[in-house]
C-alpha positions in Angstrom: -68.2 -16.8 1.3 -67.7 -15.3 -2.2 -68.1 -11.8 -0.7 -65.3 -12.5 1.7 -63.1 -13.7 -1.1 -63.8 -10.6 -3.1 -63.0 -8.3 -0.1 -59.7 -10.3 0.4 -58.8 -9.7 -3.2 -59.6 -6.0 -3.1 -57.5 -5.7 0.1 -54.6 -7.5 -1.5 -54.7 -5.2 -4.5 -55.0 -2.1 -2.5 -52.1 -3.2 -0.2 -50.0 -4.0 -3.3 -50.8 -0.5 -4.8 -49.8 1.1 -1.4 -46.5 -0.6 -1.5 -45.7 0.3 -5.0 -46.6 4.0 -4.2 -44.4 4.0 -1.1 -41.6 2.5 -3.1 -42.0 5.1 -5.9 -42.0 8.0 -3.3 -38.9 6.6 -1.5 -36.9 7.5 -4.5 -37.8 11.1 -3.9 -38.5 11.2 -0.2 -36.3 9.1 2.1 -34.3 9.5 5.3 -31.0 7.8 6.3 -29.9 7.7 9.9 -26.1 7.7 10.6 -25.5 6.2 14.1 -21.7 6.3 13.9 -19.9 8.3 16.5 -18.4 10.9 14.3 -21.2 10.8 11.7 -18.7 9.2 9.2 -21.4 8.4 6.6 -23.3 11.8 6.7 -22.3 13.8 3.7 -22.6 17.6 3.7 -25.3 19.8 2.2 -22.8 21.1 -0.4 -22.2 17.5 -1.7 -25.9 16.7 -1.7 -26.7 19.8 -3.8 -24.2 19.0 -6.4 -24.9 15.3 -6.8 -28.7 15.9 -6.8 -28.5 18.5 -9.6 -26.4 16.4 -12.0 -28.2 16.4 -15.5 -26.5 13.1 -16.6 -25.6 9.8 -15.1 -22.2 9.2 -13.4 -20.3 6.0 -12.7 -17.8 5.6 -9.8 -15.5 2.7 -9.8 -13.6 1.8 -6.6 -10.5 -0.3 -7.5 -9.7 -2.0 -4.2 -7.6 -5.0 -3.6 -9.1 -7.8 -1.4 -5.8 -7.9 0.4 -6.3 -4.4 1.8 -9.9 -5.3 2.8 -8.4 -8.0 4.9 -6.0 -5.8 6.6 -8.1 -2.7 7.4 -11.8 -1.9 7.7 -11.1 1.6 6.1 -11.7 0.0 2.6 -15.2 -1.0 3.6 -15.8 2.5 5.2 -14.7 4.1 1.8 -17.2 1.8 0.0 -20.0 2.8 2.3 -19.3 6.5 1.6 -19.4 5.9 -2.0 -22.8 4.1 -1.7 -23.9 7.0 0.3 -23.3 9.3 -2.7 -25.3 6.9 -4.8 -28.2 6.9 -2.3 -28.5 10.7 -2.4 -28.0 11.0 -6.2 -31.6 9.8 -6.9 -30.2 7.0 -9.2 -27.9 9.3 -11.1 -24.8 7.8 -9.6 -23.8 4.0 -9.8 -21.0 2.6 -7.8 -18.8 -0.5 -8.6 -16.3 -1.9 -6.3 -13.8 -4.3 -7.9 -10.4 -6.0 -7.2 -8.5 -5.2 -10.5 -6.1 -8.1 -10.1 -8.9 -10.7 -9.5 -11.0 -9.1 -12.4 -8.1 -8.8 -14.8 -8.5 -5.0 -14.9 -5.0 -4.0 -13.8 -4.2 -2.3 -17.1 -7.4 -0.5 -17.1 -7.0 0.8 -13.7 -3.6 1.9 -14.2 -4.6 3.7 -17.6 -7.1 5.8 -15.6 -4.3 6.8 -13.2 -4.9 4.5 -10.3 -1.5 4.1 -8.6 -0.3 0.6 -7.4 1.3 0.6 -4.0 3.4 -2.0 -2.3 2.6 -3.3 1.1 4.1 -6.0 3.4 1.8 -8.9 4.0 2.2 -12.2 5.9 1.1 -15.5 4.1 1.7 -18.9 5.5 4.0 -17.5 8.2 6.1 -15.8 5.5 6.6 -12.1 4.9 6.0 -11.0 1.3 5.6 -7.8 -0.6 2.2 -7.4 -2.4 1.1 -4.9 -5.0 -2.4 -3.4 -4.1 -4.7 -0.9 -5.4 -7.2 1.6 -3.7 -8.1 4.2 -6.1 -11.4 5.8 -7.3 -12.3 6.5 -10.9 -15.2 9.0 -11.6 -16.7 8.8 -15.1 -19.2 11.5 -16.4 -20.0 11.7 -20.1 -16.6 11.6 -21.8 -14.7 13.1 -18.9 -12.7 11.2 -16.2 -11.3 12.2 -12.9 -9.2 10.0 -10.6 -8.1 9.8 -7.0 -5.0 7.7 -7.6 -4.9 6.2 -4.1 -6.9 6.7 -1.0 -7.1 4.8 2.3 -8.5 7.4 4.6 -11.9 9.1 5.2 -10.4 12.3 6.5 -10.8 14.3 3.3 -12.4 11.9 1.0 -15.7 13.7 0.8 -13.9 16.9 -0.1 -11.7 15.0 -2.8 -14.8 13.3 -4.2 -17.1 16.4 -4.4 -14.3 18.6 -5.8 -13.8 16.2 -8.6 -17.5 15.6 -9.3 -18.1 19.4 -9.4 -15.3 19.7 -11.8 -16.7 17.1 -14.1 -20.3 18.2 -13.9 -19.7 21.8 -14.4 -16.7 21.4 -16.7 -14.5 23.6 -14.4 -10.9 23.9 -15.4 -8.4 25.2 -12.8 -5.8 27.5 -14.4 -2.6 28.0 -12.4 -0.5 31.1 -13.0 3.3 30.6 -12.2 5.2 33.7 -11.4 9.0 33.0 -10.9 10.6 35.8 -9.0 14.2 34.9 -9.7 15.8 35.9 -13.0 18.4 33.2 -12.7 15.7 30.4 -12.8 13.3 29.2 -15.5 10.4 26.8 -15.4 12.1 24.4 -17.8 15.4 24.1 -15.9 14.5 24.7 -12.3 10.8 23.7 -11.8 10.3 21.0 -14.4 9.1 18.4 -11.7 6.5 20.8 -10.5 5.4 21.7 -14.1 5.0 18.1 -15.2 3.1 17.0 -12.1 0.6 19.9 -12.3 0.1 19.2 -16.0 -0.5 15.6 -15.4 -3.1 16.4 -12.7 -5.0 18.3 -15.5 -4.5 21.9 -14.5 -3.8 24.5 -17.2 -0.5 26.2 -16.5 0.3 29.7 -17.6 3.7 31.2 -17.0 3.2 34.9 -15.8 6.1 37.2 -16.7 7.1 39.8 -14.0 5.8 43.3 -14.9 2.7 42.0 -16.6 -1.0 42.1 -15.5 -2.3 38.9 -14.0 -4.8 37.4 -16.5 -8.5 37.1 -15.1 -8.7 33.6 -16.4 -6.2 32.5 -13.7 -7.8 30.6 -10.8 -4.8 30.6 -8.6 -1.5 32.4 -8.8 1.8 30.9 -7.4 4.6 33.4 -6.7 7.7 31.4 -6.2 10.8 33.3 -5.2 11.2 37.0 -4.7 14.9 37.9 -5.3 14.3 40.0 -8.4 10.7 41.1 -7.9 10.1 44.9 -7.9 7.3 47.3 -6.7 5.8 47.2 -10.1 5.6 43.5 -10.2 3.9 43.3 -6.8 1.5 46.0 -7.8 -0.1 43.6 -10.3 -0.2 40.8 -7.7 -1.8 43.1 -5.3 -4.4 44.1 -7.8 -5.1 40.4 -8.4 -5.8 39.9 -4.8 -8.0 43.1 -4.6 -10.1 41.4 -7.3 -10.6 38.3 -5.2 -7.7 36.3 -6.6 -6.1 33.5 -4.5 -2.3 33.5 -4.2 0.3 30.9 -2.9 3.5 32.8 -1.9 6.6 30.8 -1.6 9.1 33.6 -0.7 12.5 33.7 1.0 13.9 35.8 3.8 17.4 34.8 2.7 18.2 33.9 -0.9 20.3 30.8 -1.3 22.1 29.8 -4.5 22.1 26.0 -4.6 25.1 25.9 -6.9 27.6 27.3 -4.3 25.4 27.8 -1.2 25.9 31.7 -1.5 23.5 33.7 0.5 21.9 37.1 0.2 19.6 38.7 2.8 16.6 40.0 1.0 16.2 43.1 3.3 14.4 45.5 1.0 12.3 42.9 -0.9 9.1 44.5 -2.3 7.3 41.2 -2.1 8.1 40.9 1.7 7.1 44.5 2.1 3.8 43.8 0.5 3.1 40.8 2.7 4.1 42.9 5.7 1.2 45.1 4.9 -1.1 42.2 5.0 0.3 41.3 8.5 2.8 38.6 7.5 6.5 39.3 7.8 9.1 36.8 6.5 12.2 37.5 8.5 15.8 37.6 7.1 17.1 34.7 9.0 17.3 30.9 8.9 15.3 28.4 11.0 17.0 25.2 12.1 15.3 22.1 13.5 16.2 18.7 14.9 13.7 17.0 12.4 15.8 17.1 9.2 16.5 15.8 5.8 20.0 14.6 4.7 22.2 16.7 2.4 24.3 14.7 -0.1 27.9 15.9 -0.1 30.6 15.0 -2.5 32.7 12.1 -1.4 30.7 11.6 1.8 27.5 9.8 2.9 24.4 12.1 3.0 24.5 13.9 6.4 21.7 15.3 8.6 21.3 19.0 7.6 19.4 21.1 10.1 18.6 23.8 7.5 16.6 21.2 5.5 13.5 20.7 7.9 11.3 17.8 7.6 7.8 18.8 8.7 6.2 16.2 10.9 2.5 15.1 10.7 1.8 16.3 14.2 3.0 19.7 13.3 0.5 20.7 10.8 -3.0 21.9 10.9 -5.6 19.0 10.9 -8.5 21.4 10.4 -7.4 22.3 6.9 -7.8 19.9 3.9 -4.4 20.8 2.6 -2.6 19.3 5.6 -5.2 17.0 6.9 -4.3 14.5 4.1 -0.6 15.4 4.8 1.9 13.1 3.1 5.1 15.0 4.0 6.8 18.4 3.5 10.4 19.4 3.6 11.4 23.1 3.7 14.9 24.0 2.4 16.4 27.0 4.0 13.2 28.4 5.5 12.9 31.6 7.5 10.8 32.6 10.6 7.5 34.4 10.2 6.1 37.1 12.3 2.4 37.8 12.4 0.8 41.3 13.1 -2.8 40.7 12.8 -4.9 43.2 10.6 -8.5 44.0 10.8 -10.7 41.7 8.6 -8.1 39.0 8.3 -7.7 35.6 10.0 -4.3 33.8 10.3 -4.2 30.0 10.5 -0.8 28.3 11.2 -0.5 25.7 8.5 2.9 24.0 9.0 5.4 24.3 11.9 8.7 23.0 13.2 9.1 20.8 16.1 9.7 22.5 19.5 13.4 21.8 19.2 13.9 24.4 16.4 16.0 27.6 16.7 17.2 30.6 14.7 20.7 30.7 13.4 22.8 33.6 14.7 24.7 34.1 11.4 23.3 33.8 7.8 25.3 31.0 6.4 24.6 27.6 4.7 28.2 26.2 5.0 27.9 22.4 5.8 31.0 22.7 7.9 29.2 25.1 10.2 25.7 23.6 10.0 26.3 19.9 10.4 27.8 20.0 13.9 24.7 21.9 15.1 22.7 18.7 15.2 23.7 18.4 18.9 22.8 22.0 19.6 20.6 22.6 22.7 19.4 25.8 24.1 16.7 27.5 26.2 15.9 29.5 23.0 14.7 26.4 21.2 10.9 26.5 20.4 8.4 25.8 17.7 8.2 28.1 14.7 5.3 28.4 12.3 6.7 28.3 8.7 3.5 28.6 6.8 0.1 30.3 7.2 -3.3 30.6 5.5 -4.5 34.2 5.6 -8.2 34.8 4.8 -10.7 37.6 4.8 -10.8 41.1 3.2 -7.3 42.5 2.4 -6.4 46.3 2.3 -4.3 47.0 -0.7 -0.6 47.5 -0.1 -0.6 50.3 -2.8 -3.9 51.9 -3.0 -7.1 52.5 -0.8 -8.9 49.5 -2.2 -10.2 46.6 -0.2 -10.6 43.1 -1.6 -13.7 41.1 -1.4 -13.3 37.9 0.7 -10.4 35.8 -0.5 -7.4 33.9 0.8 -3.7 33.4 0.4 -1.1 30.9 1.6 2.4 32.0 2.6 5.3 29.5 3.0 8.8 31.0 4.0 10.8 29.0 1.4 10.8 29.1 -2.4 13.0 26.0 -2.9 10.6 23.5 -1.6 9.1 23.1 -5.1 12.3 23.6 -7.2 14.1 20.7 -8.8 16.4 20.7 -5.7 13.9 18.3 -4.0 15.4 15.6 -6.1 18.5 15.9 -3.9 16.7 16.3 -0.7 14.4 13.3 -1.7 11.3 15.3 -1.2 8.8 14.3 -4.0 6.0 14.8 -1.4 6.5 18.5 -1.6 4.8 18.5 -5.0 1.8 16.8 -3.5 1.6 19.5 -1.0 1.7 22.2 -3.5 -1.0 20.4 -5.5 -3.2 20.2 -2.5 -2.7 23.8 -1.8 -3.7 24.9 -5.3 -6.7 22.6 -5.2 -7.9 24.0 -2.0 -7.3 27.7 -3.1 -9.3 27.1 -6.3 -12.3 25.5 -4.5 -15.7 27.0 -4.2 -16.6 28.5 -0.9 -19.3 25.8 -0.3 -16.7 23.1 -0.7 -14.6 24.6 2.0 -17.4 24.0 4.5 -17.0 20.2 4.0 -15.5 19.1 7.2 -12.7 16.6 7.6 -13.8 13.3 9.0 -12.1 12.5 12.2 -11.8 8.7 12.7 -11.1 7.1 16.0 -8.8 4.1 16.3 -9.9 2.1 19.3 -7.0 -0.3 19.3 -5.0 -0.8 22.5 -1.7 -0.3 20.7 -2.9 3.3 19.9 -2.8 4.2 23.6 0.5 6.1 24.0 0.6 6.2 27.9 2.4 2.8 28.9 0.6 2.7 32.3 -2.8 3.2 30.7 -2.1 0.7 28.0 -1.2 -1.9 30.6 -4.2 -1.2 32.6 -6.5 -1.5 29.5 -4.9 -4.7 28.5 -5.5 -6.1 32.1 -9.1 -5.1 32.1 -9.7 -6.6 28.6 -8.1 -9.9 29.8 -10.1 -9.8 33.1 -13.4 -9.2 31.3 -12.9 -11.8 28.5 -11.1 -14.6 30.4 -12.5 -14.3 34.0 -15.7 -12.3 34.3 -17.6 -13.4 31.2 -16.9 -17.2 31.7 -17.7 -16.8 35.4 -21.0 -15.2 34.6 -21.9 -18.1 32.2 -21.0 -20.7 34.8 -23.1 -18.9 37.5 -26.1 -18.7 35.1 -25.7 -22.5 34.3 -25.5 -23.5 37.9 -28.5 -21.2 38.8 -30.5 -22.6 35.9 -29.6 -26.2 36.8 -30.6 -25.7 40.4 -33.9 -24.1 39.4 -34.8 -27.0 37.0 -34.1 -29.5 39.8 -36.4 -27.8 42.2 -39.0 -27.7 39.7 -38.6 -31.5 39.1 -38.8 -32.1 42.8 
């Protein structure tokens, strides 16, 4: 009897030791299975490598209002993704989810840069406006990065990993700003852009035309081309040949916003250089039926076809810049022609609707442009107004070939100038910020795929006939078939029991 007790005790001790060893090993060796349709919670190898190599601990706080959780399941999905980061960090990342209003942390959240948003809610059959939060704060040592507001999984992994990498490796993005119009200055004409980029945390260096581009610059933005010379573009070309990334915002036709005077930039050295790369910005204006309104003195703002409002369905959903698209308005944009060059790929980034057209005459006169809102023609079609070009570039001036790099070309320089105050286009600055962030990213981060989420709600079925059919099937299954099956089963069970009793 005593021998049996001793055996049981030894067995219990050995079993306990095995469980402890298994638990310890699970911290190092573990496997998680993602059964979701689009692998929503499977993070990329680039992310795993960065978070598993962190030397110090990191804390992520998700400031999320309970009201948002009650409205959409996306908030819970964001939480799940954050906890996936913690799981793969081997204990280096801790995650906290908190409602700032309920926890009395509103001031703290806003001091970190979490932005409040107003949404419409219904309480006790009454409509009300509620202030809500859905921002992420990442703290590492004495450094902090913030995602001000997010309610989408589409590019969340890219956004998180980009900021984590920036914190862990203390990477600073330096933006060079080259203004190609001598009439304009950063202080007077691009102050909105300058302040926004500084607030995000980028270093900004104004590059004077005719000077070499410093190697410390991560991304160069060339805005405007009216006064750029061959000598100015030679330095830009050299920057690209050395692997530099550039955002070009250039005009085919220069417009002076003060009097709407126009100048066709026929012999622009900047346009000629891009043509050598296979991208030609034409000397014309593109008009579209999707428009912003222009404020005219003594009149209500009128729809202005030369101020094009880019729609969400007309941007690339494969690129992180536009996958998290919040809006873009192009003011006096020109058409772009592509002649593909060896070693380069050309990805359309932003486009008009299929109701766009090219203006026959180069004018911006509202008296001519405003009546064109009713214009119809067989020549109307979709135009691409922005491209991503990537690969190895051949120099426009020498025999050099660049290493693998990428540029962005937008056929409008005014979309980031202070004129966006009059076109009511603050989202243009967000687009610019996203473009700079993407251009400055490490190659491994570019392989992080966007997360396509599927909305199964019936009101997302656009075809009216299919929607009606789906609704009928749902009603039929839930109201008729399921109750009928339950009744049949109950009758069958009742009859079977009676037979047994007999």
